[in-house]
C-alpha positions in Angstrom: 0.0 0.0 0.0 1.1 3.6 -0.7 0.1 7.1 0.3 -1.2 9.2 -2.6 -3.3 12.4 -3.2 -6.4 11.9 -5.3 -9.0 14.2 -6.7 -12.6 12.9 -6.8 -14.2 16.1 -8.0 -12.9 19.3 -9.6 -12.7 22.3 -7.3 -10.4 24.2 -4.9 -7.4 22.9 -3.0 -9.8 21.1 -0.6 -10.5 18.5 -3.2 -6.9 17.1 -2.8 -7.6 14.1 -0.7 -4.8 12.1 1.1 -5.5 8.4 0.7 -4.0 4.9 1.0 -4.1 2.8 -2.1 -2.8 -0.3 -3.8 -0.4 0.2 -6.6 0.4 -3.1 -8.2 3.4 -4.0 -10.4 4.7 -2.6 -13.7 3.5 -4.2 -16.9 5.3 -4.4 -20.3 7.2 -1.3 -21.1 6.6 0.2 -17.6 8.7 0.9 -14.5 7.9 1.5 -10.8 9.5 4.5 -9.3 9.8 5.4 -5.6 9.7 9.2 -5.5 12.2 11.2 -3.5 10.5 14.4 -4.6 7.6 15.6 -6.7 7.4 18.9 -8.6 4.6 21.4 -8.1 3.4 23.3 -11.2 0.5 25.5 -12.3 -0.6 22.7 -14.7 -1.5 20.7 -11.6 -3.9 23.5 -10.7 -5.4 23.5 -14.2 -6.2 19.8 -13.9 -7.6 20.2 -10.4 -9.9 23.0 -11.4 -11.0 21.4 -14.6 -9.4 24.0 -16.9 -7.5 21.0 -18.3 -9.6 17.8 -18.5 -8.3 14.9 -16.5 -8.5 11.4 -18.2 -11.1 10.3 -15.5 -12.2 10.8 -11.9 -10.8 10.1 -9.5 -7.2 10.9 -10.6 -3.8 11.5 -9.0 -2.5 15.0 -10.0 1.2 15.9 -10.6 3.2 15.7 -13.8 6.8 15.5 -12.7 8.9 13.6 -10.2 12.3 12.0 -9.5 13.3 9.0 -7.5 14.7 5.5 -7.7 13.5 2.7 -10.0 12.4 -0.2 -7.8 11.2 -2.7 -10.5 10.6 -2.9 -14.3 8.2 -4.7 -16.5 8.9 -7.0 -19.5 10.8 -5.4 -22.4 12.3 -2.5 -20.4 16.0 -2.3 -21.1 17.1 1.4 -20.8 16.4 1.6 -17.0 16.9 -0.9 -14.2 16.2 -1.2 -10.5 18.5 1.2 -8.6 18.7 3.8 -11.3 18.2 7.5 -10.4 15.5 8.8 -12.8 13.2 11.7 -13.4 10.3 12.3 -15.7 7.5 14.7 -16.9 4.4 13.0 -18.2 0.6 12.8 -17.7 -0.9 13.3 -14.2 -0.1 10.8 -11.5 3.0 11.9 -9.5 1.4 12.9 -6.2 2.2 9.6 -4.6 5.0 7.8 -2.7 5.4 5.5 -5.7 4.2 5.5 -9.3 4.1 3.1 -12.3 5.2 5.1 -15.4 5.9 4.3 -19.0 9.6 3.5 -19.0 10.3 5.5 -22.2 9.4 8.7 -20.3 12.2 8.2 -17.8 15.6 9.9 -18.1 18.7 9.0 -16.1 19.7 11.8 -13.7 23.4 12.7 -13.8 25.2 12.1 -10.5 26.0 15.8 -10.2 22.3 16.7 -9.9 20.4 15.7 -6.8 17.0 14.2 -7.1 15.1 17.0 -5.5 16.5 19.4 -8.1 15.7 16.9 -10.8 12.1 16.7 -9.6 11.8 20.5 -9.7 13.2 21.0 -13.2 11.7 18.4 -15.5 8.6 20.4 -16.4 9.9 23.9 -15.8 13.4 23.3 -17.1 12.4 21.5 -20.2 9.7 24.1 -20.8 12.4 26.7 -20.7 14.4 24.5 -23.1 11.8 24.2 -25.8 10.7 27.8 -25.5 14.3 29.2 -25.8 15.8 26.6 -28.1 12.9 25.5 -30.4 9.7 27.6 -30.3 11.7 30.7 -30.9 15.5 30.0 -30.9 17.0 32.8 -28.9 20.3 34.1 -30.3 22.9 36.6 -29.3 21.6 40.2 -29.8 17.9 39.4 -29.3 15.8 41.3 -26.9 13.1 39.2 -25.2 10.2 39.7 -22.8 9.4 37.0 -20.3 6.3 37.4 -18.1 6.2 35.9 -14.6 10.0 36.3 -14.4 10.1 35.2 -10.8 8.2 32.0 -11.4 9.7 28.5 -11.8 10.1 28.7 -15.6 10.9 32.4 -15.5 13.9 32.0 -13.2 15.4 29.3 -15.3 14.6 31.1 -18.6 16.2 34.3 -17.4 19.5 32.7 -16.7 19.4 30.6 -19.8 18.5 33.4 -22.2 21.3 35.6 -20.8 23.7 32.7 -21.3 22.5 32.6 -25.0 23.5 36.3 -25.3 20.1 38.0 -25.2 18.9 41.2 -23.5 16.3 39.8 -21.1 13.3 41.9 -19.9 10.9 40.4 -17.4 7.8 41.3 -15.5 6.9 40.5 -11.9 4.3 41.5 -9.3 6.2 42.7 -6.2 9.4 44.5 -5.3 10.8 41.2 -3.9 10.0 39.3 -7.1 11.6 42.1 -9.1 14.8 41.7 -7.2 14.7 37.9 -7.4 14.4 38.1 -11.2 17.3 40.5 -11.4 19.4 38.0 -9.6 18.6 35.4 -12.1 19.7 36.8 -15.4 17.2 39.6 -16.2 18.6 42.9 -17.4 15.4 44.8 -16.6 12.4 43.8 -14.6 9.1 45.6 -14.6 6.7 45.6 -11.7 3.4 45.2 -13.6 1.4 46.4 -10.5 3.0 49.8 -10.5 4.1 50.3 -14.2 2.5 49.8 -17.6 4.7 47.0 -18.9 4.1 47.8 -22.6 5.1 51.4 -22.2 8.1 50.5 -20.2 9.3 47.9 -22.7 9.0 50.4 -25.5 11.1 52.8 -23.4 13.8 50.2 -22.7 14.0 49.2 -26.4 14.1 52.8 -27.8 10.6 52.2 -29.3 11.8 49.1 -31.2 10.1 46.4 -29.2 11.3 42.8 -28.7 11.7 39.8 -31.0 9.6 37.5 -28.8 7.2 37.6 -25.8 7.0 34.4 -23.7 3.7 34.6 -21.7 2.3 32.1 -19.1 -0.1 34.7 -17.7 -2.7 34.8 -20.5 -5.7 37.0 -20.2 -4.2 39.8 -18.1 -1.2 40.4 -20.3 -3.1 40.2 -23.7 -3.3 42.0 -26.0 -0.7 44.4 -24.6 2.0 41.7 -25.2 1.4 42.1 -28.9 2.1 45.8 -28.7 5.7 45.3 -27.6 6.7 43.0 -30.5 8.8 44.1 -33.4 7.3 43.5 -36.9 7.4 39.8 -37.6 7.8 39.1 -33.9 6.5 36.0 -32.1 4.0 35.8 -29.2 4.4 32.6 -27.3 1.6 31.8 -24.9 2.6 28.7 -22.9 0.2 29.1 -19.9 -2.8 31.1 -18.6 -2.5 31.6 -14.9 -4.8 34.6 -15.0 -7.3 32.8 -17.3 -7.6 31.9 -21.0 -7.0 34.5 -23.6 -10.4 35.4 -25.1 -11.0 34.6 -28.8 -9.6 37.3 -31.1 -9.6 38.2 -34.8 -6.5 36.8 -36.5 -6.4 40.1 -38.5 -5.0 41.7 -35.3 -1.7 39.9 -35.9 -1.5 41.5 -39.4 -2.5 45.0 -38.0 0.3 44.9 -35.4 3.1 43.9 -37.8 2.5 40.5 -39.4 3.1 38.8 -36.0 3.3 35.1 -35.2 1.4 33.6 -32.3 1.7 30.0 -31.0 0.3 28.0 -28.0 2.9 25.3 -27.5 2.8 22.4 -25.1 5.8 20.5 -23.7 4.2 17.2 -24.5 4.2 17.8 -28.2 7.9 18.8 -28.0 9.0 15.7 -26.1 6.5 13.1 -27.6 9.4 11.3 -29.4 11.9 9.6 -27.3 14.9 11.2 -29.1 13.4 14.7 -28.5 12.9 13.9 -24.8 16.5 12.7 -24.4 17.9 15.7 -26.3 15.8 18.2 -24.3 16.9 16.6 -21.0 20.5 16.5 -22.1 20.5 20.2 -23.0 18.8 21.1 -19.7 21.2 18.9 -17.6 24.2 20.4 -19.3 23.4 24.0 -18.4 22.7 22.9 -14.8 26.0 21.0 -14.6 28.0 23.8 -16.1 26.6 26.4 -13.7 25.1 28.5 -16.5 21.7 27.9 -14.9 21.2 27.5 -11.1 18.0 26.2 -9.6 17.0 27.0 -6.1 14.1 25.1 -4.4 12.4 28.0 -2.6 9.5 26.0 -1.0 9.2 22.5 0.3 6.0 20.9 1.5 5.1 17.4 2.8 3.0 15.6 0.3 0.1 15.5 2.8 0.2 19.3 2.9 -0.4 19.7 -0.8 -3.6 21.7 -0.4 -1.6 24.4 1.3 1.0 24.2 -1.5 -1.7 24.7 -4.1 -3.2 27.7 -2.1 0.2 29.3 -1.9 0.9 28.8 -5.6 -2.5 30.2 -6.7 -2.2 33.2 -4.4 1.3 34.0 -5.8 3.1 33.4 -2.5 5.6 31.1 -4.0 8.7 31.9 -6.1 10.8 29.7 -8.3 10.8 25.9 -7.7 8.6 24.1 -5.2 8.7 20.4 -4.4 6.5 18.0 -2.4 8.2 15.3 -0.3 6.4 12.0 0.2 
């Protein structure tokens, strides 16, 4: 028997129920992992509230984790019992142990501890595909990254600076502004006291930026389009303030033949070779020191309702992990 968190109905943090359940053994192509740590992400809130549809009810939330392989099913050859592994996949990580498709597991280098690994699989590989594939950031680019003090934002700021970009961010408090500045951002705008679109135009001499990375959604749209250079790209990879309302595609033409995309990490790592390449790229910048990850909040798994409340009320910064 294992301890797990299950959701029987969509709703607020109170629907996260701590339960004891039977797990079973891995089948063909599967592995059983004993978690050392589980990552907390806004996508977990989306599933809990029904913004993203869970496969069925009840379900176990959580999309990333890291731990030790304790058994494997038939046909599994690239991981074995005792391996240190991490993953990002469909919901199911809020538990002491989990059975997961083995082809979703990556080996964690010895230089990276498992708590760090659990905190970077979703956030770090999101930063990887955003900066390296959706819009490949290059030396001389100027970019805007909303929610700069969030988990993805703190990684992306350091990484984009490492790639040679001028990095502008937004944040919602003086403390978060300072945190972002300590993590690669050249300029950070407090969106509660400044008009971010006007400030970006000032910072860029009226030119605007090549790309806007936005996980906020409704509250930052359409102003994010106003700060883009002609032919610039708007990348909406989340919607913490709510979905962007439908808009006329002609708006993109009016504002300079802009590009807009709504990417998902799961499309970018659907193929095994892409998953391995993304993880290798991420682990390399962590190991080299180009990107540093700090776990700013740790909660016991049984206290996950408080963790969700803190995340939704913007009391957290950077990475948060749950400990079984």
